[in-house]
N, C-alpha and C positions, 0 to 999 in steps of 0.2 A: 092605509089604516080605517078600517068601519069602510072598508066599500071605496075609498077615495084615490084615485091615484098623488102621491106624495110624488112630486119636482124630485130630479136629482141635481144637484147644486155643487160645483167645483170649482174651485180660484188657481189663479198659476198668474204670471207675468208672461210678458212682453216686451217690446221697444220696437221703435219706432225707427223705420232704414231709410224714408225717401220723404220728399215731401208732399206727396199723392196720400199717404198715411197708411201703408203697406206697415205691417206689423208682424214684427216674428217670433213664434212660440213655439213651444211643443205641441203634439199633436193630442198624446193624451190627457191636454189641459182641454181640451174641446171636443172630446171625446165620451163618449156612456156606451156605457156592457160592450171595452171592448169594440169595437168599430162604428159605433152610430155617433154619429155628428150631434151634435148638444143643439136644439132648437131654436136656442134665444143666448146669443154674445154679448155682452157688457165691459165696455171698456173704461176704465177707470185713469184720470190721466193724475199725476202727482199734483196737477195743481188743482183737482177736485170735479174738473168737466168731467160727464160721460158721456159716451158714444156708442147707440147700436153699430155693431162690425157686422160684416160678412164676410163667407169663406171665401179665399180666393181660391186658395187651395191648400192639398193635405198628406201627409207623406209618410204612411205607419210607417214602412220599412224603419226610418232613417227618424222615428218621430218627429217631424217638420212641419211645421202649418203654415201661413201666411193670412194673418187678416187685412181689414180696408176698411178706415172709416173716415167719413167725410169732416174735418175739421182745420180750420184755419191756423193758422203761428204755430206750427211744427217743428220742431227744431230734432234732424236725424241724428240717430247717434252715428259715430264716427268707427267703422269697420277697420281693426287692425289685420294682423299676419302671426297664424298662429305659429305658423313654418319659421319663425324669427325667435317665439317665446323660447327661453332657458328654463331648463329643472331648478328648482330655488327662485327664480323669480318672483316679485309680488305683484299678488293677482288680489280683486276687491270680486265679491258675489252681488249682487244688487235686484230683489224680488217681494213679493209677496208675503215675506214668510208667515206661516199658518193664521192669514190670514187677519192680522192681528189690526187692531184700529191705530191712525197717528201715523200712515203712511209708508212707502217704501224701509226697507232697512237696506243696512251693508254690513257684509262680515267680511274681514281680511282673512289671507292667506297665503300662500305660495304653491307655484308649482312643481307638486311631488314627482310627476311622471306627464312623459309623452308617449301617444302611441300606444295608447290603448285598446282594447278592441270589447265593447261593449254588446253579450249577444242576450237577450231573453223574450221567449217567447217570439215571436215574432218581428221582433226589431234586433235588426245589426247595426252596429257604427262604429266602423273601424276610425283609426286615430283618433281616439277620445282626450281628452286630457283629464288629468286626476289631480285634486288640488285637494287641500286640509281647510281652505274656505268653508266655514259650518252652512252645511246648507239642508234646508227644512222642508216639507211640504207647502207648497204656495210660493216656492222658489223658482220651482218648473219652466223652462222657455225665459227665465232672466238671461240679462249679459255676466257675461265673465270678463273682466276688462283687468288691462294693465296700467302698474301707474300712470298711465299718460292718457288712461280716459280712452281707450281704443277695444272696444268689444274684440275679444279673442276667443271669445266660446258661448256656447249656449248651457247653460246648468240644464239637466234633462235628468239625474239619476242617483241615490247615493244607496252604498250599500251598507243595509245595516245588518245588528244581531252578530252576524262574525266577525266584522272589525268598526272601530272608532274612527271618527272623522276623517272618512274617503268618501272623497264627493266627484262627481262626474261630469263631462260638457261637454256638447260636438264642438269638435274644432272651424272656429267661422270659416276657414282654408277648405275644408269638405262642405262647409255647409251654405258659402256663398252659391254653389251652382246648381243647386239642388232648389234653394229661393226664386232665383231665377228663372230655374222654368217651372216652379209652382207659379210668377207672375204670369210669363208668358203664355202657358199652354194651359196649366189650373191642374197637370199632373205629369208625374215622371215616370218614362217609360225605358222598361229596361232591360239590353239582351237576355235571352233564356237559351240554358245549354240542354235542358233537357235531361241531368243526372241526380242519381243523388250521391250523397260524397257523405267522408269522413275524414276527419283531421288527421292525417301522419304524427303520431310524436315519434320521440328517439326509444319510448321503451315499446311502441306497437312496430318499429320498423326491424330494432331485434326481435322479438316475436314472427314474425313472419319473412325476417331477412330479404327485408326490401334494401331497397339498393339506395334510397332516399331516406333520410332522416323526417323533413318535411314537404311539406304539399298535399293535396287534397286527391285522396284515395278513391274513385268511383264504385259506389257499392252496386250499384245498377245506374244502366244507360237504356231509356226511352228509346225503343224500337219507331224508327221513324224518324227521329228528333235531331235537333244540330247535332249531339257529341255523334248518336249513332252514325248519320248517314257521313260521316266525316270518317267512321273507322275506330270511334274510339269504343274502348270494351270494358266489362267491370271488370276489378281488379286494374289497370292501368292507373296511374298514379301522376297527375296533373303537376309541373312545378312550373309551368309557365304563361302567360298568355298576350298575346302582340308584345313580346320582348319583354314586359314586365314579372318579377318575381312571382308568384305564388305558395304562400307559406302555409296562409289559415282563411278561414270561408271569411273574415273582413275580407283579404285581399281579392277573392273572388267576388265578392258582393259590388267592391268599390268599384273594380275592372265590368263589373258588366252597367253599373253605373255610367260609367264614360264611353262604353260601347253600346251601339243599340241595337234595334232587329234591321238586320237585313246586311250589316257591316257583316268582312271576312275580316277571320282574324287568325294569327299563326298560334297553334295549342302547344307548344311544347311538353312530352311529359315520359315516363318511363313504363313501359311492361318487361318483368322481369327486372333483369340488369341490362338492358338494350335505349337509350334513350333515339324518341324519335318526334320528329311533329306532325301536323296535318293542319288544315289549313277548314276551319267550322265556318259557317254561314250563320252567325244568330237570328234565333228566330223572336 
């Protein structure tokens, strides 16, 4: 305004995971203008103490980030297992909702569904948890905990406008290996196939007379890319990678996070009515 640069300010939530001061949050909490890292990050503890935080690593595709503070007397959160969650189980969402004065807020709900796929612009989060616990701006990056106080998810998005009372969280079992790699390496390296894809649905399968009604159809295969060098072609439908079923793009994203560049994996696919397999060395 009037020729002066006005800083962008954002708020969110995070939780301490070890005594070294590592804090897990959402990448979008510490990001401005889509991809630029915030210049200054201040962490306010629930006892009022404030610390400058440094960014250990961030992973835009999964909307995860790890910060670190230098502080004593930290009590790390207890991590649970999202795999053991049951639909209908009570959960609590803890966070800095709407940046209201007075400290953290807690809302209660149940696990509405598991295994949701979040896809929004450049973010792909497979195996997300859906809950009806009220989640508002400022909650992003906060813990979703079970009735034993164990963190089972990281709240990351709310579907607004088209639906009411739907909150989503990254499952802790999906997040843990990414968080650990961010701590160890500062970034996450994923395998690369060199293809553009379309998700196969029953209606698409019927329209194009495909042999399967789920999987990933290859719209384009990069010349000289890993998939192309392995003999995959446009029109093929991938149904499994490294023995794991591939039903949608979330499955592909998860498997390319688990299997890294230089690793050779078996890819099962349909070409017309014929099922075949090939070995692909990931880029």
